[in-house]
C-alpha positions as CSV (number, residue, x, y, z in Angstrom):
1,X,27.8,237.9,114.5
2,X,29.5,234.5,114.6
3,X,33.4,233.6,113.8
4,X,34.4,230.3,113.6
5,X,36.9,229.4,116.0
6,X,39.0,226.6,114.4
7,X,41.2,225.9,117.3
8,X,38.5,224.5,119.7
9,X,35.9,223.7,117.1
10,X,33.4,226.0,118.5
11,X,31.4,229.4,117.5
12,X,32.6,232.7,119.0
13,X,29.8,235.1,119.2
14,X,30.8,239.1,119.0
15,X,30.3,239.2,122.9
16,X,32.7,236.5,123.2
17,X,30.6,233.6,124.4
18,X,32.0,230.0,123.1
19,X,29.3,228.0,122.2
20,X,30.5,224.1,121.4
21,X,29.0,223.0,118.3
22,X,28.8,219.5,119.7
23,X,26.8,220.7,122.6
24,X,24.2,222.5,120.7
25,X,23.8,219.8,118.2
26,X,23.2,217.4,121.4
27,X,20.6,220.0,122.7
28,X,18.7,220.2,119.5
29,X,18.5,216.5,119.1
30,X,17.6,216.1,122.7
31,X,14.9,218.8,122.9
32,X,13.4,216.8,119.7
33,X,13.4,213.6,121.2
34,X,11.9,214.3,124.4
35,X,8.6,215.9,122.5
36,X,6.8,212.6,122.3
37,X,3.1,212.4,123.1
38,X,1.5,210.6,126.3
39,X,0.1,207.3,125.0
40,X,-2.0,206.6,128.4
41,X,-4.0,208.9,130.6
42,X,-6.7,208.4,133.3
43,X,-10.1,210.2,133.4
44,X,-11.1,209.9,137.2
45,X,-14.4,211.3,136.4
46,X,-15.4,208.3,134.0
47,X,-13.0,205.6,135.8
48,X,-11.5,204.9,132.4
49,X,-8.0,204.6,130.9
50,X,-7.4,205.7,127.6
51,X,-4.6,205.0,125.3
52,X,-3.7,206.5,121.9
53,X,-0.9,207.2,120.0
54,X,0.0,210.4,118.0
55,X,-1.2,210.9,114.5
56,X,1.2,208.5,111.9
57,X,1.4,209.4,108.5
58,X,1.3,205.9,106.5
59,X,1.0,207.3,102.8
60,X,2.1,210.6,101.5
61,X,1.0,211.9,98.3
62,X,-2.2,209.3,98.2
63,X,-3.6,211.3,95.2
64,X,-1.9,212.0,92.0
65,X,-3.3,215.7,91.1
66,X,0.0,217.7,90.5
67,X,-2.0,220.9,92.4
68,X,-2.9,219.2,95.4
69,X,-1.8,216.1,97.6
70,X,-3.5,214.1,100.3
71,X,-1.9,211.9,103.1
72,X,-3.4,209.1,105.0
73,X,-2.5,209.3,108.5
74,X,-3.2,206.6,111.3
75,X,-3.8,206.7,115.2
76,X,-4.2,203.7,117.2
77,X,-6.6,204.1,120.1
78,X,-7.8,202.2,123.2
79,X,-10.0,202.4,126.3
80,X,-11.1,200.3,129.7
81,X,-12.8,200.8,132.7
82,X,-10.5,201.1,135.8
83,X,-7.4,202.8,136.5
84,X,-4.2,200.8,135.1
85,X,-6.8,198.3,133.2
86,X,-5.6,196.6,130.1
87,X,-7.9,197.1,127.1
88,X,-8.3,193.5,125.0
89,X,-9.1,195.3,121.9
90,X,-7.4,198.2,119.9
91,X,-8.6,200.6,117.2
92,X,-6.7,202.0,114.1
93,X,-8.2,204.9,112.6
94,X,-7.3,206.0,109.5
95,X,-8.0,209.6,107.9
96,X,-7.3,211.6,105.3
97,X,-5.2,215.1,105.2
98,X,-4.7,217.6,102.6
99,X,-5.9,219.9,100.1
100,X,-7.8,217.0,97.7
101,X,-10.3,214.4,98.1
102,X,-9.2,210.4,98.1
103,X,-11.1,207.7,96.1
104,X,-10.6,204.4,97.8
105,X,-11.9,201.1,96.2
106,X,-12.9,200.0,99.7
107,X,-11.6,200.3,103.0
108,X,-10.5,196.9,104.1
109,X,-7.2,197.2,106.0
110,X,-4.8,194.5,104.9
111,X,-1.5,193.8,106.7
112,X,1.5,191.8,105.7
113,X,4.0,190.9,108.0
114,X,6.6,188.1,108.3
115,X,4.9,186.1,105.8
116,X,1.4,186.4,107.3
117,X,-1.7,188.3,106.1
118,X,-4.3,189.4,107.6
119,X,-7.2,191.5,106.9
120,X,-9.9,193.5,108.9
121,X,-13.1,195.1,107.9
122,X,-13.7,198.8,108.6
123,X,-16.0,199.7,111.3
124,X,-16.7,203.5,110.2
125,X,-18.6,205.0,107.5
126,X,-16.3,207.8,107.4
127,X,-17.5,211.1,106.1
128,X,-18.5,210.9,102.3
129,X,-19.3,213.5,99.8
130,X,-20.7,210.7,97.4
131,X,-20.7,207.2,98.8
132,X,-21.0,205.4,95.4
133,X,-17.6,206.5,94.3
134,X,-16.2,206.5,97.6
135,X,-15.0,209.8,97.6
136,X,-14.0,210.8,101.3
137,X,-12.7,213.5,103.4
138,X,-11.9,213.2,107.3
139,X,-12.0,209.6,108.8
140,X,-11.5,207.0,106.0
141,X,-11.7,203.9,108.2
142,X,-11.8,202.5,111.6
143,X,-10.3,198.8,112.4
144,X,-10.9,197.0,115.7
145,X,-8.5,194.4,116.3
146,X,-7.5,192.1,119.7
147,X,-4.8,194.1,121.3
148,X,-2.5,190.6,120.6
149,X,-2.9,190.9,117.2
150,X,-1.2,194.6,117.3
151,X,1.7,192.9,119.5
152,X,2.2,190.4,116.8
153,X,2.2,193.0,114.2
154,X,4.2,195.7,116.0
155,X,7.4,193.3,116.7
156,X,7.3,192.0,113.1
157,X,10.5,192.2,111.3
158,X,8.6,193.7,107.9
159,X,5.4,195.5,107.8
160,X,3.3,196.7,104.8
161,X,-0.2,196.9,104.2
162,X,-2.7,198.8,102.2
163,X,-6.2,200.4,102.8
164,X,-8.4,199.5,100.0
165,X,-6.2,200.0,97.1
166,X,-3.8,202.6,98.4
167,X,-0.3,201.0,99.9
168,X,0.6,202.1,103.3
169,X,4.2,202.5,104.5
170,X,3.7,201.0,108.3
171,X,7.2,200.1,108.8
172,X,7.7,203.8,110.0
173,X,4.9,203.3,112.3
174,X,6.5,200.3,114.1
175,X,8.2,202.0,116.9
176,X,5.1,203.9,117.9
177,X,2.9,201.0,118.0
178,X,5.5,199.2,119.9
179,X,5.3,202.0,122.5
180,X,1.7,201.5,122.3
181,X,1.3,197.9,122.9
182,X,4.2,198.5,125.7
183,X,1.9,201.0,127.4
184,X,-1.2,198.8,127.1
185,X,0.8,195.9,128.5
186,X,1.8,197.8,131.8
187,X,-1.4,199.4,132.4
188,X,0.2,202.5,133.3
189,X,-0.9,206.5,133.5
190,X,1.6,208.9,132.6
191,X,0.2,211.7,134.2
């Protein structure tokens, strides 16, 4: 049982232990904020640095069906030989997650940022059920770009894009992409 102790703005339990609400809220927020995924790691067996972001949702409800929905997710990856190396190129991998198939007009990635526009062609065939109509499950596309391009994109003040005819919300991915690029530039292993 909890009782609100108005005199001290805290919660009082039936055992008499006072818990400050502000302390509880700060603890919860701090706990959530520190649960980020490692961006870089070193594989000593292959002498390779591996960089990757967590999976980022860049399009929600990408299908128009009432009973099902699919999201488009993105993950940035890169790798190079040697501990602390800096990769020259990075990959953006787009996948579909959800309960329905997704139809794309094509798999070209277009990104608009700060008055500029760049396009990258898909480097992955993805898994398709019917390649003539472009219905896909799993990986949708993989584009490869110079790390310097991703640095410029991640630091843009405005960021939008599309994968084929599906619009992407890339503004929400900027923070994670900035951390990814920073980790690559530092060439560090977070082990």
